[in-house]
C-alpha positions as a Markdown table, in Angstrom:
| # | Residue | x | y | z |
|---|---|---|---|---|
| 1 | Met | 79.1 | 54.8 | 59.6 |
| 2 | Arg | 78.8 | 58.4 | 60.9 |
| 3 | Ile | 78.8 | 60.5 | 57.7 |
| 4 | Phe | 79.4 | 64.2 | 57.3 |
| 5 | Met | 78.0 | 65.1 | 53.8 |
| 6 | Thr | 78.2 | 68.3 | 51.7 |
| 7 | Gly | 76.3 | 68.9 | 48.5 |
| 8 | Ala | 73.3 | 66.9 | 49.8 |
| 9 | Thr | 70.8 | 69.3 | 48.3 |
| 10 | Gly | 72.2 | 69.1 | 44.7 |
| 11 | Val | 70.8 | 66.8 | 42.0 |
| 12 | Ile | 73.0 | 63.8 | 43.1 |
| 13 | Gly | 73.1 | 64.5 | 46.8 |
| 14 | Arg | 69.3 | 64.7 | 47.3 |
| 15 | Arg | 68.9 | 61.4 | 45.5 |
| 16 | Ala | 71.6 | 59.6 | 47.5 |
| 17 | Leu | 70.7 | 61.0 | 51.0 |
| 18 | Pro | 67.5 | 58.9 | 51.5 |
| 19 | Ala | 69.5 | 55.7 | 51.0 |
| 20 | Leu | 72.4 | 56.9 | 53.2 |
| 21 | Val | 70.1 | 57.6 | 56.2 |
| 22 | Gln | 68.6 | 54.1 | 55.9 |
| 23 | Arg | 71.9 | 52.6 | 57.2 |
| 24 | His | 74.0 | 55.4 | 58.5 |
| 25 | Thr | 73.9 | 58.4 | 60.8 |
| 26 | Val | 74.3 | 61.4 | 58.4 |
| 27 | Thr | 75.0 | 65.1 | 59.2 |
| 28 | Val | 74.4 | 67.4 | 56.2 |
| 29 | Gly | 76.5 | 70.5 | 56.0 |
| 30 | Leu | 74.2 | 73.3 | 54.8 |
| 31 | His | 75.2 | 76.8 | 53.6 |
| 32 | Asp | 72.1 | 78.3 | 55.2 |
| 33 | Glu | 68.8 | 77.3 | 56.9 |
| 34 | Ser | 66.7 | 77.2 | 53.7 |
| 35 | Ala | 66.9 | 73.4 | 53.3 |
| 36 | Arg | 66.9 | 72.3 | 56.9 |
| 37 | Lys | 63.3 | 71.1 | 57.2 |
| 38 | Arg | 63.5 | 69.2 | 54.0 |
| 39 | Val | 66.8 | 67.5 | 55.0 |
| 40 | Glu | 65.7 | 66.7 | 58.5 |
| 41 | Ala | 62.4 | 65.2 | 57.2 |
| 42 | Leu | 64.6 | 62.6 | 55.5 |
| 43 | Gly | 66.2 | 61.6 | 58.8 |
| 44 | Ala | 69.5 | 63.5 | 58.6 |
| 45 | Gln | 70.9 | 65.9 | 61.0 |
| 46 | Cys | 72.0 | 69.4 | 59.8 |
| 47 | Ala | 74.9 | 71.8 | 60.5 |
| 48 | Val | 75.0 | 75.2 | 59.0 |
| 49 | Val | 78.6 | 75.6 | 58.0 |
| 50 | Asp | 80.8 | 77.2 | 55.3 |
| 51 | Leu | 83.4 | 75.2 | 53.4 |
| 52 | Phe | 85.8 | 78.1 | 53.7 |
| 53 | Asp | 85.5 | 78.2 | 57.6 |
| 54 | Pro | 87.9 | 75.5 | 58.9 |
| 55 | Ala | 86.9 | 76.1 | 62.5 |
| 56 | Gly | 83.2 | 75.7 | 61.7 |
| 57 | Leu | 83.9 | 72.6 | 59.7 |
| 58 | Glu | 85.8 | 71.1 | 62.6 |
| 59 | Arg | 82.9 | 71.7 | 65.0 |
| 60 | Ala | 80.5 | 70.1 | 62.5 |
| 61 | Met | 82.7 | 67.2 | 61.5 |
| 62 | Thr | 83.9 | 66.1 | 65.0 |
| 63 | Gly | 82.6 | 62.6 | 65.8 |
| 64 | His | 82.2 | 61.5 | 62.2 |
| 65 | Asp | 84.2 | 58.8 | 60.5 |
| 66 | Thr | 83.3 | 59.4 | 56.8 |
| 67 | Val | 83.1 | 62.5 | 54.6 |
| 68 | Ile | 81.1 | 62.6 | 51.4 |
| 69 | Asn | 81.9 | 65.8 | 49.4 |
| 70 | Leu | 79.5 | 66.4 | 46.5 |
| 71 | Ala | 79.7 | 70.2 | 46.7 |
| 72 | Thr | 80.2 | 71.7 | 43.3 |
| 73 | His | 79.2 | 74.8 | 41.3 |
| 74 | Ile | 79.2 | 73.5 | 37.7 |
| 75 | Pro | 77.7 | 75.9 | 35.2 |
| 76 | Ser | 74.2 | 74.8 | 34.5 |
| 77 | Ser | 74.4 | 75.0 | 30.7 |
| 78 | Ala | 76.8 | 74.7 | 27.8 |
| 79 | Phe | 76.3 | 78.4 | 27.2 |
| 80 | Lys | 77.4 | 79.4 | 30.7 |
| 81 | Met | 80.4 | 77.1 | 30.4 |
| 82 | Met | 81.7 | 79.4 | 27.8 |
| 83 | Phe | 82.7 | 82.0 | 30.3 |
| 84 | Lys | 85.6 | 81.7 | 32.7 |
| 85 | Arg | 83.7 | 83.6 | 35.5 |
| 86 | Ser | 81.1 | 80.9 | 35.5 |
| 87 | Trp | 83.7 | 78.4 | 36.8 |
| 88 | Ala | 85.1 | 80.7 | 39.5 |
| 89 | Glu | 83.1 | 79.5 | 42.5 |
| 90 | Asn | 83.6 | 75.8 | 41.4 |
| 91 | His | 87.3 | 76.5 | 41.2 |
| 92 | Arg | 87.3 | 77.9 | 44.8 |
| 93 | Ile | 85.3 | 74.9 | 46.1 |
| 94 | Arg | 87.7 | 72.4 | 44.5 |
| 95 | Thr | 90.8 | 74.1 | 45.7 |
| 96 | Thr | 90.2 | 75.9 | 49.0 |
| 97 | Gly | 87.0 | 74.1 | 49.9 |
| 98 | Val | 88.4 | 70.5 | 49.3 |
| 99 | Arg | 91.7 | 71.4 | 51.0 |
| 100 | Asn | 89.8 | 72.6 | 54.1 |
| 101 | Leu | 87.6 | 69.5 | 54.2 |
| 102 | Val | 90.6 | 67.2 | 53.9 |
| 103 | Asp | 92.7 | 69.0 | 56.5 |
| 104 | Val | 89.8 | 69.0 | 59.0 |
| 105 | Ala | 88.9 | 65.4 | 58.2 |
| 106 | Ile | 92.4 | 64.3 | 59.1 |
| 107 | Ala | 92.4 | 66.4 | 62.3 |
| 108 | Cys | 89.1 | 64.9 | 63.3 |
| 109 | Gly | 90.2 | 61.3 | 62.7 |
| 110 | Val | 88.0 | 60.7 | 59.7 |
| 111 | Thr | 89.0 | 57.4 | 58.0 |
| 112 | Arg | 87.0 | 57.6 | 54.7 |
| 113 | Phe | 86.6 | 60.5 | 52.2 |
| 114 | Leu | 84.5 | 60.4 | 49.0 |
| 115 | Gln | 85.1 | 63.2 | 46.5 |
| 116 | Glu | 83.1 | 64.0 | 43.3 |
| 117 | Ser | 85.2 | 64.6 | 40.2 |
| 118 | Phe | 84.6 | 65.4 | 36.6 |
| 119 | Ala | 85.3 | 62.8 | 33.8 |
| 120 | Pro | 85.4 | 65.3 | 30.9 |
| 121 | Ala | 88.8 | 66.3 | 32.2 |
| 122 | Tyr | 90.1 | 63.2 | 30.4 |
| 123 | Pro | 91.8 | 64.0 | 27.0 |
| 124 | Asp | 90.1 | 63.3 | 23.7 |
| 125 | Cys | 90.8 | 59.6 | 23.0 |
| 126 | Gly | 88.9 | 59.1 | 19.9 |
| 127 | Asp | 87.5 | 55.6 | 19.7 |
| 128 | Glu | 89.7 | 54.3 | 22.5 |
| 129 | Trp | 88.2 | 53.2 | 25.8 |
| 130 | Ile | 89.2 | 55.4 | 28.7 |
| 131 | Asp | 89.9 | 53.8 | 32.1 |
| 132 | Glu | 91.2 | 55.3 | 35.3 |
| 133 | Ser | 94.9 | 54.9 | 34.2 |
| 134 | Thr | 94.4 | 57.5 | 31.5 |
| 135 | Pro | 96.0 | 60.7 | 32.7 |
| 136 | Leu | 93.7 | 63.7 | 33.2 |
| 137 | Asp | 94.1 | 66.6 | 30.8 |
| 138 | Pro | 91.8 | 69.4 | 32.0 |
| 139 | Pro | 91.7 | 72.8 | 30.3 |
| 140 | Ser | 93.4 | 75.6 | 32.3 |
| 141 | Phe | 90.0 | 77.0 | 33.5 |
| 142 | Asn | 89.1 | 73.6 | 35.0 |
| 143 | His | 92.5 | 72.5 | 36.4 |
| 144 | Ser | 91.1 | 72.6 | 40.0 |
| 145 | Ile | 89.9 | 69.0 | 39.3 |
| 146 | Val | 93.5 | 67.9 | 39.6 |
| 147 | Asp | 93.9 | 69.9 | 42.8 |
| 148 | Ala | 90.8 | 68.3 | 44.4 |
| 149 | Glu | 91.9 | 64.8 | 43.4 |
| 150 | Ala | 95.4 | 65.4 | 44.7 |
| 151 | Ala | 94.1 | 66.5 | 48.1 |
| 152 | Val | 92.0 | 63.3 | 48.4 |
| 153 | Thr | 95.0 | 61.2 | 47.3 |
| 154 | Glu | 97.0 | 62.8 | 50.1 |
| 155 | Phe | 94.2 | 61.9 | 52.5 |
| 156 | Ala | 94.4 | 58.2 | 51.5 |
| 157 | Gln | 97.5 | 57.6 | 53.6 |
| 158 | Ala | 98.1 | 56.2 | 57.1 |
| 159 | Asn | 95.3 | 53.6 | 56.8 |
| 160 | Arg | 92.8 | 56.1 | 55.5 |
| 161 | Thr | 90.6 | 55.5 | 52.4 |
| 162 | Gly | 90.2 | 58.2 | 49.7 |
| 163 | Val | 87.7 | 57.5 | 46.9 |
| 164 | Ile | 87.4 | 59.7 | 43.8 |
| 165 | Leu | 84.3 | 59.4 | 41.6 |
| 166 | Arg | 84.9 | 60.6 | 38.1 |
| 167 | Phe | 81.3 | 61.2 | 36.9 |
| 168 | Ala | 80.4 | 61.2 | 33.2 |
| 169 | Met | 77.9 | 63.9 | 32.0 |
| 170 | Phe | 74.8 | 63.9 | 34.2 |
| 171 | Tyr | 71.3 | 63.8 | 32.9 |
| 172 | Gly | 67.9 | 63.7 | 34.5 |
| 173 | Pro | 64.4 | 65.1 | 34.3 |
| 174 | Asp | 65.1 | 68.0 | 36.7 |
| 175 | Ser | 68.3 | 69.0 | 34.9 |
| 176 | Gln | 68.7 | 72.5 | 33.5 |
| 177 | Gln | 71.1 | 71.1 | 30.9 |
| 178 | Leu | 68.4 | 68.8 | 29.6 |
| 179 | Lys | 66.1 | 71.7 | 29.0 |
| 180 | Thr | 69.0 | 73.4 | 27.1 |
| 181 | Phe | 69.6 | 70.3 | 25.0 |
| 182 | Val | 65.9 | 69.9 | 24.1 |
| 183 | Arg | 65.7 | 73.5 | 23.1 |
| 184 | Ala | 68.7 | 73.2 | 20.8 |
| 185 | Ile | 67.4 | 69.9 | 19.3 |
| 186 | Lys | 64.0 | 71.5 | 18.5 |
| 187 | Leu | 65.8 | 74.3 | 16.8 |
| 188 | Gly | 67.6 | 71.7 | 14.6 |
| 189 | Phe | 71.1 | 72.0 | 16.1 |
| 190 | Ala | 73.2 | 69.6 | 18.2 |
| 191 | Pro | 73.5 | 71.0 | 21.7 |
| 192 | Leu | 77.3 | 70.4 | 22.0 |
| 193 | Pro | 80.2 | 71.1 | 19.6 |
| 194 | Gly | 82.3 | 68.3 | 18.2 |
| 195 | Asp | 82.4 | 65.6 | 15.6 |
| 196 | Pro | 79.2 | 63.5 | 15.3 |
| 197 | Arg | 81.5 | 60.4 | 15.4 |
| 198 | Ala | 82.9 | 61.5 | 18.8 |
| 199 | Phe | 81.8 | 59.5 | 21.8 |
| 200 | Ile | 79.9 | 61.0 | 24.7 |
| 201 | Ser | 79.7 | 59.3 | 28.1 |
| 202 | Thr | 76.7 | 59.8 | 30.4 |
| 203 | Val | 75.2 | 58.7 | 33.6 |
| 204 | Ser | 71.7 | 59.3 | 34.9 |
| 205 | His | 71.2 | 61.2 | 38.2 |
| 206 | Asp | 69.7 | 58.2 | 39.8 |
| 207 | Asp | 72.5 | 55.9 | 38.8 |
| 208 | Ala | 75.1 | 58.4 | 39.9 |
| 209 | Ala | 73.4 | 58.6 | 43.3 |
| 210 | Arg | 73.4 | 54.8 | 43.6 |
| 211 | Ala | 77.2 | 55.0 | 42.8 |
| 212 | Val | 77.7 | 57.3 | 45.8 |
| 213 | Val | 76.1 | 54.8 | 48.1 |
| 214 | Ala | 78.0 | 51.9 | 46.6 |
| 215 | Ala | 81.3 | 53.8 | 46.9 |
| 216 | Leu | 81.2 | 53.5 | 50.7 |
| 217 | Ser | 82.6 | 50.0 | 50.3 |
| 218 | Ala | 85.3 | 50.9 | 47.7 |
| 219 | His | 89.0 | 50.8 | 48.3 |
| 220 | Ser | 91.1 | 53.9 | 47.7 |
| 221 | Gly | 91.4 | 55.2 | 44.2 |
| 222 | Ala | 89.7 | 56.9 | 41.3 |
| 223 | Tyr | 86.7 | 55.3 | 39.6 |
| 224 | Asn | 84.8 | 56.1 | 36.4 |
| 225 | Ile | 81.1 | 56.4 | 36.9 |
| 226 | Ser | 79.3 | 56.1 | 33.6 |
| 227 | Asp | 76.7 | 54.0 | 31.8 |
| 228 | Asp | 77.8 | 50.8 | 30.1 |
| 229 | Gln | 77.5 | 51.9 | 26.5 |
| 230 | Pro | 78.9 | 55.4 | 25.5 |
| 231 | Met | 77.3 | 56.5 | 22.3 |
| 232 | Arg | 78.6 | 58.5 | 19.3 |
| 233 | Arg | 77.2 | 62.1 | 19.4 |
| 234 | Gly | 75.3 | 61.7 | 16.2 |
| 235 | Glu | 73.5 | 58.7 | 17.5 |
| 236 | Cys | 73.0 | 60.1 | 20.9 |
| 237 | Phe | 71.4 | 63.3 | 19.7 |
| 238 | Ala | 69.4 | 61.5 | 17.0 |
| 239 | Glu | 67.9 | 59.4 | 19.8 |
| 240 | Leu | 67.0 | 62.6 | 21.7 |
| 241 | Ala | 65.5 | 64.1 | 18.6 |
| 242 | His | 63.4 | 61.0 | 18.1 |
| 243 | Ala | 62.3 | 61.1 | 21.8 |
| 244 | Val | 61.0 | 64.7 | 21.4 |
| 245 | Gly | 59.5 | 64.1 | 17.9 |
| 246 | Val | 61.8 | 66.1 | 15.6 |
| 247 | Asp | 64.4 | 65.3 | 12.9 |
| 248 | Pro | 68.0 | 64.6 | 13.9 |
| 249 | Pro | 70.0 | 67.8 | 14.5 |
| 250 | Arg | 72.7 | 69.3 | 12.4 |
| 251 | Phe | 76.2 | 69.6 | 13.9 |
| 252 | Leu | 78.1 | 72.9 | 13.7 |
| 253 | Pro | 81.2 | 72.8 | 11.5 |
| 254 | Arg | 84.5 | 72.9 | 13.3 |
| 255 | Trp | 85.2 | 76.5 | 12.3 |
| 256 | Met | 82.1 | 77.6 | 14.3 |
| 257 | Gln | 83.2 | 75.9 | 17.6 |
| 258 | Pro | 84.7 | 79.1 | 19.0 |
| 259 | Met | 81.0 | 80.2 | 19.5 |
| 260 | Phe | 81.2 | 78.0 | 22.6 |
| 261 | Gly | 84.1 | 80.1 | 24.0 |
| 262 | Arg | 86.7 | 78.6 | 26.3 |
| 263 | Ser | 84.7 | 75.5 | 26.9 |
| 264 | Ala | 84.6 | 74.5 | 23.2 |
| 265 | Glu | 87.6 | 72.1 | 23.2 |
| 266 | Leu | 86.4 | 70.5 | 26.5 |
| 267 | Leu | 82.9 | 70.0 | 25.3 |
| 268 | Ala | 84.0 | 68.6 | 21.9 |
| 269 | Arg | 86.2 | 65.8 | 23.3 |
| 270 | Ser | 85.5 | 62.2 | 22.5 |
| 271 | Ile | 85.1 | 60.5 | 25.8 |
| 272 | Arg | 84.5 | 56.8 | 25.8 |
| 273 | Met | 84.6 | 55.8 | 29.5 |
| 274 | Ser | 84.8 | 52.3 | 30.9 |
| 275 | Asn | 83.0 | 51.7 | 34.2 |
| 276 | Arg | 84.5 | 48.2 | 34.6 |
| 277 | Lys | 86.7 | 49.0 | 37.6 |
| 278 | Phe | 83.8 | 50.4 | 39.7 |
| 279 | Arg | 81.5 | 47.6 | 38.7 |
| 280 | Ala | 84.0 | 45.0 | 39.8 |
| 281 | Glu | 84.9 | 46.8 | 43.0 |
| 282 | Thr | 81.4 | 47.4 | 44.3 |
| 283 | Gly | 78.9 | 45.4 | 42.3 |
| 284 | Trp | 77.2 | 48.6 | 41.2 |
| 285 | His | 75.7 | 48.7 | 37.7 |
| 286 | Pro | 73.7 | 51.4 | 35.9 |
| 287 | Leu | 69.9 | 50.7 | 35.7 |
| 288 | Leu | 70.0 | 52.8 | 32.5 |
| 289 | Pro | 72.8 | 51.2 | 30.5 |
| 290 | Ser | 72.9 | 53.7 | 27.7 |
| 291 | Met | 71.1 | 56.8 | 26.3 |
| 292 | His | 68.9 | 54.4 | 24.2 |
| 293 | Glu | 67.0 | 53.8 | 27.4 |
| 294 | Gly | 68.1 | 57.0 | 29.1 |
| 295 | Trp | 66.4 | 59.6 | 26.9 |
| 296 | Arg | 63.1 | 57.8 | 26.9 |
| 297 | Ala | 63.2 | 57.3 | 30.7 |
| 298 | Thr | 64.1 | 60.9 | 31.3 |
| 299 | Leu | 61.6 | 62.5 | 29.0 |
| 300 | Gln | 58.8 | 60.2 | 29.9 |
| 301 | Pro | 59.8 | 59.3 | 33.5 |
| 302 | Ala | 58.0 | 56.6 | 35.5 |
| 303 | Pro | 57.1 | 57.4 | 39.1 |
| 304 | Arg | 60.4 | 57.2 | 41.0 |
| 305 | Gly | 61.0 | 56.4 | 44.6 |
| 306 | Pro | 64.2 | 57.2 | 46.5 |
| 307 | Val | 67.5 | 55.4 | 45.8 |
| 308 | Arg | 67.6 | 52.2 | 47.9 |
| 309 | Ala | 70.6 | 51.2 | 50.1 |
| 310 | Pro | 72.3 | 48.0 | 49.0 |
| 311 | Ala | 71.0 | 44.8 | 50.6 |
């Protein structure tokens, strides 16, 4: 494949890129020159381009058959998620940016498009398992998820393939969110609002990157990308507390949830995702099947090499 990739310097993209260049010709779209040497050292080509410049995108994308769009601007902590302005750039990327990428991809004859999406846009389903047939219900400040997915669904016509990856909550050793979580746990408080019996679905950075590589063989559609065993929040954060050597945290009462601002309802949802569809479609499976293994591996990480391309 000849792949045009955006978001390659983010926490998922920089893990997926080494595996992609093993088997494919990859051009990385960069916002500026700052990461060029690092990206080229991995074996990828670079093009400085703006997602909001269709003419520039067309010049960069011409000659490619696949687009992987991992460009996002998710607020880096639960605190920042409280404020509408923190989502503004992400909203622009998922509306105008994705629309531009899809339109240019069609014009350039691209036949496969992979789009990152956001699984917490699912509704609170309590103890029920959530599969891809569950309708999305994003809050108003995050409705651009629907716009991005609709654009990729439109792409998936006329013998083209559009793949949407609905990622669970990311975690990894270089995550700013992990630092925020650990800080809250050490202060004795759960880092997210919600009922301790509510489910939380997660996926490690490395497993998410492996999913991006595996998705190159998937048929059109949306796929949940999560670990195998979502945990209840009380258990999940008790595991984190144990990993950092403190007592299990206290959960804030419901009446204090407005402290988390506009994001409170989103962050409090019970999300118990099933990854069965993607596993069956691609053979992918998470190397860290739950947060039981995940917290320990993240806080005491073993030496890690790049993600490997599938055999």
